[in-house]
C-alpha positions as CSV (number, residue, x, y, z in Angstrom):
1,M,-22.7,-3.6,-34.5
2,K,-20.4,-1.0,-36.2
3,K,-21.0,1.5,-33.4
4,Y,-20.1,-1.1,-30.8
5,Y,-16.7,-1.7,-32.5
6,Q,-16.1,2.1,-32.7
7,L,-16.9,2.4,-29.0
8,M,-14.5,-0.4,-28.2
9,I,-11.7,1.2,-30.3
10,L,-12.1,4.4,-28.2
11,A,-12.8,2.7,-24.8
12,V,-9.9,0.2,-24.6
13,P,-7.1,2.7,-25.1
14,L,-8.7,5.0,-22.7
15,L,-8.9,2.2,-20.1
16,F,-5.2,1.4,-20.5
17,F,-4.3,5.1,-20.3
18,L,-6.3,5.5,-17.0
19,V,-4.5,2.4,-15.5
20,Y,-1.1,3.9,-16.6
21,I,-1.9,7.3,-14.9
22,C,-3.0,5.6,-11.7
23,S,0.2,3.5,-11.5
24,V,2.4,6.5,-12.2
25,S,0.8,8.7,-9.6
26,A,1.1,6.0,-6.9
27,A,4.9,5.9,-7.5
28,S,5.4,9.6,-7.8
29,G,7.7,11.5,-5.5
30,V,11.3,11.3,-4.6
31,A,12.3,7.8,-3.7
32,A,16.0,8.3,-3.3
33,Y,18.9,10.8,-3.7
34,Y,22.1,9.9,-5.4
35,V,25.3,11.8,-4.4
36,G,28.3,11.2,-6.6
37,P,31.9,10.8,-5.5
38,G,33.4,14.0,-4.1
39,E,30.1,15.9,-4.4
40,A,27.9,17.8,-1.9
41,Y,24.1,17.8,-2.2
42,M,21.4,19.7,-0.4
43,A,18.5,17.4,0.6
44,T,15.5,17.5,2.9
45,L,15.9,14.7,5.5
46,D,13.8,14.4,8.6
47,G,12.1,17.7,7.8
48,R,15.3,19.7,7.7
49,V,17.4,20.8,4.7
50,R,20.9,19.2,5.1
51,K,24.1,19.4,3.1
52,I,25.3,15.9,2.4
53,T,29.0,15.6,1.5
54,N,30.3,12.4,-0.1
55,T,34.1,12.1,0.2
56,T,34.2,8.5,-0.9
57,S,34.9,7.2,-4.4
58,N,31.5,5.6,-4.7
59,T,28.1,7.0,-5.5
60,L,25.9,7.3,-2.4
61,F,22.4,6.1,-2.4
62,I,20.1,7.7,0.1
63,P,16.6,6.2,0.4
64,V,14.1,8.9,1.4
65,R,10.6,7.5,0.6
66,T,9.6,7.2,4.3
67,L,10.6,8.9,7.4
68,A,11.9,5.6,8.8
69,E,14.3,5.3,5.8
70,Q,15.5,8.9,6.4
71,Q,16.1,8.4,10.1
72,S,17.9,5.1,9.5
73,F,20.3,6.9,7.1
74,L,20.9,9.7,9.5
75,N,21.6,7.3,12.4
76,N,23.8,5.0,10.4
77,L,25.9,7.3,8.2
78,P,28.4,5.5,5.9
79,V,32.1,6.1,6.4
80,G,33.2,9.2,4.5
81,V,29.8,10.9,4.4
82,Y,29.3,14.1,6.4
83,L,26.2,16.1,7.2
84,E,26.0,19.8,7.9
């Protein structure tokens, strides 16, 4: 019975650790870029490296998880945001 408890003490934290690793790896990768007011940022959008210039007074949020999000941003640029 004592060995059973020792095994549980080792197995339960290992199980939680494995679940944590799987959940982190599923969400890994770049989900968005943030470009501050008056800043320029080099980002890979739609397979090309582009310079994004934010001339507004707000921080710019660029979702880039999927190709559809990237293309939507490129086709609907906010006012005061320029691509080179």
